Structures are given as C-alpha cells and as structure tokens.
C-alpha positions, 0 to 999 in steps of 0.5 A: 153618050159616053164611049165607056157604056158602047165599049162595055156593051159591045164586049159583052156581046162579043163575049156571048156570040164567042161562047155560044159558037163555042157551045156549037162547036163541041165535040158531041159523043155519038149516040149510043144505038138502042139495042131493046130488050134481050131477045129470049132464047126461046118461047112457047105459047099455048103449052104446058111444062113439067119441072123436075127437080134435082132428082128427077120428080116433079117439082112443078107444072106450068101452063099459059098462053105465053113463056119466054127464057132470058138467055143470060139469066136463065129466068122464065116470065109466064103471061097468065100462069097456072102453076101445079105444085103436087102436094100429098092429098092433091095439089096446090093450083096457082094462078095469076097474070104474070109469072117468074121463075128463077134460073134454079126453078126453084121460086116462083113469083106471082103477080096481079090478081094471084089465087092459089087454091089448095087440095081440098080436105074431107069434111073442111073444103079448099083453102084459097089464097088471094092476093096482089104478090105472091111468092112460091117455093115449090120445094119447101111447099111455102109461099110467102107474101107482103102484100095484103092477103085474103084466106078463105078457108070453109067459112071463114075469112082472114085478111092481113100481111106479111103471109108466111105459110106452109102449104105441107102443114097448110100452117099460115102466120099473118100480122094484123089478122081481121076474121070474119066468119060467114055461115054457109047456108044449107 
C-alpha cells in the first residue's frame, strides 16, 4: 500500500478529532432559569364582584369559582365566569368556560361554550346567543364574534358568522345566515 493514502487518512482522522475536541471545549452560555408565569397580584375563590364604570354605576357583575389578576397588565382571567350586564328591561347574562377582562373593564372575552341570555320580552321570550368565542362590551352593550353563532329567539333559530350585536336595541347582524323556524307546541 502506498504511503500517500495512509497519510491522507491519518490527516482526515486528526481533523475530525480536533474538530470534536474544539466542539467539546466551546464556552456554553449558562441556561436561563425558568421563572414561570407571573403570580397573580390577587386571586378570588367562589366570588361575586361588581365592576363600576367611571361614573360609579354598575358596568357588569362577575361570578365564578376562580378569578386571578395579572400584576403587570391589570388584566383579569376568570374560570367558568357568569357575567351579568344590566339593561333597561333586566340583565344580559353571559356564561362560558373561560373569561377575560381587560384592565379598564370595558371589554370582556368569553371562550369555550359561550351562552348569552337576554332579558325576556313580554310575549316573545328571551334572546339567546351561543358560540365558542364572544367579545362583549358592557359600556356600549355590544357583542361581536368571528366564529359560528346560533341565535335563538322565540321559535326562530339563526345560524351564521361574524356576529355584530347591539344588545340594547336587540339588533343582530350575521354573515352567511341560515334560518330555521321551529314551532312551539302548545
């Protein structure tokens, strides 16, 4: 066997070994310690809280098994919230699996199994909105959702997307609407 291939093989092995040793000796940045999510500035268990607007009037009431306030943003998260928003003829009651309130208390986000029941109208019954995500603005009494929405009022059921609702006027706008009429048995 000739010496030239042996020298090339030896040099290749030396380069690989040197590269591996240099890789092992490199400086490693210390791993950052995991801090975890911030602790809540406060939590409430089995609570009922009345949120007031800037004039001291009731904006909405929140109930639920657990409320936590973020100390940095002032936002509030609620497990299984029940929000009650006062209206002229009663109150709109919104339920969901998860809820979020912004730091100013003028925006409520409800997610997973959302149901909003309006105050009943004489002779017509109550209006119900069901969806998976809903944003509620208690000050202006508006509700919006980009997800599929079911609206039930009396014996009519509407299904559509892109909800924009004026709760005070009971005016609802939907896109891609399908309507179903289910007579009530008497």
